C-alpha distance (Angstrom), angle and dihedral (degrees) to the residues before:
residue distance angle dihedral
M1 . . .
K2 3.83 . .
R3 3.83 91.2 .
Y4 3.82 91.9 49.7
T5 3.81 89.7 50.0
A6 3.82 91.0 50.5
V7 3.84 91.0 51.8
L8 3.81 91.4 50.0
L9 3.80 91.8 49.1
Y10 3.82 90.4 49.7
K11 3.81 90.0 52.3
L12 3.79 90.0 46.7
N13 3.81 88.2 56.5
I14 3.82 88.9 53.3
C15 3.81 89.4 53.1
E16 3.80 89.3 51.9
E17 3.83 92.6 49.1
N18 3.82 93.0 48.8
S19 3.78 95.6 49.6
P20 3.81 112.4 112.7
W21 3.81 87.1 -138.9
P22 3.83 111.7 42.6
G23 3.77 112.0 -130.7
H24 3.81 92.1 23.3
W25 3.78 130.6 92.7
A26 3.81 99.6 -138.1
Y27 3.79 121.2 122.9
T28 3.78 134.8 -178.8
D29 3.84 89.1 -160.1
T30 3.84 107.7 81.2
A31 3.82 93.7 -158.1
M32 3.82 92.1 53.0
A33 3.82 91.1 46.9
S34 3.81 91.2 51.6
S35 3.80 93.1 45.9
C36 3.81 93.5 49.7
S37 3.82 92.7 45.3
T38 3.81 89.5 52.8
L39 3.79 89.0 48.2
L40 3.80 92.3 53.3
L41 3.79 90.8 49.2
S42 3.84 90.1 49.8
L43 3.81 91.0 51.7
L44 3.79 90.9 49.5
I45 3.82 92.0 51.0
L46 3.80 91.8 44.7
S47 3.80 92.8 51.4
T48 3.81 89.5 52.2
L49 3.80 91.6 49.4
C50 3.80 92.7 49.3
V51 3.79 91.2 56.9
A52 3.81 95.9 38.4
T53 3.82 97.0 49.8
A54 3.79 100.0 46.0
N55 3.79 112.9 132.9
V56 3.78 112.9 -159.0
Q57 3.81 115.3 -154.1
V58 3.82 126.1 -167.7
W59 3.81 123.0 -166.3
G60 3.81 144.4 141.0
I61 3.79 96.1 56.0
R62 3.81 113.4 -178.9
G63 3.77 136.4 167.8
S64 3.79 128.2 -158.6
D65 3.78 136.8 -169.9
L66 3.81 90.8 4.4
H67 3.79 119.3 178.1
G68 3.78 121.9 -161.0
D69 3.76 127.2 173.8
S70 3.80 122.9 -37.5
L71 3.82 92.9 -90.3
G72 3.81 94.3 83.0
D73 3.78 140.5 -80.1
P74 3.81 116.1 -5.4
D75 3.80 127.1 -104.1
P76 3.81 94.7 -134.4
Y77 3.78 131.9 -166.1
V78 3.81 133.3 164.3
K79 3.83 132.2 -132.1
V80 3.82 114.6 -153.4
Y81 3.83 126.7 -152.1
C82 3.81 133.4 174.6
G83 3.80 121.4 -171.1
G84 3.79 89.5 -13.8
T85 3.82 92.7 -54.4
F86 3.79 115.7 125.4
G87 3.80 108.4 -129.6
G88 3.78 98.9 -177.8
M89 3.75 139.2 -94.2
T90 3.77 139.2 -92.8
E91 3.78 123.7 -112.0
F92 3.79 114.0 -93.8
K93 3.79 119.3 -104.8
N94 3.78 115.1 -138.0
N95 3.84 115.0 -125.6
D96 3.81 94.9 -19.1
A97 3.81 121.9 145.5
N98 3.84 91.8 177.7
P99 3.81 106.0 39.7
S100 3.78 128.7 172.4
W101 3.79 122.3 -165.1
T102 3.80 127.7 -155.0
A103 3.81 93.3 -158.9
S104 3.79 118.3 115.7
F105 3.78 127.2 -165.7
S106 3.79 131.3 -149.8
F107 3.79 128.0 -160.0
P108 3.83 106.8 -170.8
N109 3.81 91.2 -179.1
G110 3.80 94.0 46.1
K111 3.77 116.8 118.1
V112 3.76 142.6 -169.7
G113 3.79 109.4 -77.3
D114 3.82 94.4 31.9
V115 3.78 116.8 129.7
L116 3.79 112.8 -114.8
Q117 3.80 110.4 -152.9
L118 3.79 130.0 -174.5
E119 3.79 119.4 -173.3
L120 3.80 118.8 -160.1
W121 3.81 115.0 -148.8
D122 3.80 137.4 -176.0
K123 3.81 111.9 -140.4
D124 3.78 112.6 -134.3
S125 3.80 133.8 174.8
F126 3.79 96.1 -107.6
K127 3.79 111.0 14.5
D128 3.80 127.5 7.2
D129 3.81 116.8 -128.4
K130 3.79 123.4 -136.0
L131 3.80 109.3 -130.6
G132 3.79 96.6 -175.3
T133 3.80 149.1 -43.5
C134 3.78 126.8 -119.9
T135 3.83 119.8 -162.8
T136 3.79 135.6 178.8
T137 3.79 136.1 164.6
V138 3.81 116.5 -112.6
E139 3.81 109.9 -111.9
P140 3.83 124.0 -155.2
Y141 3.80 121.9 -95.8
S142 3.74 93.3 -4.9
S143 3.72 142.9 134.6
S144 3.75 108.3 -163.1
K145 3.77 140.6 177.5
V146 3.79 113.1 -140.3
S147 3.79 125.5 -163.2
C148 3.80 126.1 -172.7
S149 3.77 127.1 -175.8
F150 3.77 123.0 -161.3
R151 3.78 137.3 165.3
K152 3.81 94.4 -83.7
G153 3.81 99.3 44.0
K154 3.78 144.2 -66.0
L155 3.82 133.8 -63.5
E156 3.81 126.0 -161.8
F157 3.79 131.4 -177.8
N158 3.79 142.7 158.0
Y159 3.77 127.2 -127.1
G160 3.77 135.7 -179.9
V161 3.78 140.7 -177.6
């Protein structure tokens, strides 16, 4: 997809250079006008597809120095959201202040600009306690490591588009 985009942008530059009035899209040559109009339409469709087909992946979730209630180490788990869509949650780790989860999450309808949110919870017998929330905005063509510190510990994760 990136290579196709680069080719289209190169051709768009040719359209710009061959315009009788630089910066304007007016041509006396009908074939050139048709070719450049088709090119612009292709770029418009491609830009829509790039946003619409993004697949946001989340993996490598880890906590460190987590503090639950006063009864001991927390029993942490994480809820994962992208663009307001709930993607699932990890299993809870019993009495673990430095957990690491193998779970990964996929958001096939996620897109660049969506807010990625991970909520860290401590499982308790009656009511679970929220330890913190980590948010980031999904960036294009990236694979990023995110780290959030809060009063009751630290949460790290990786995401990619």
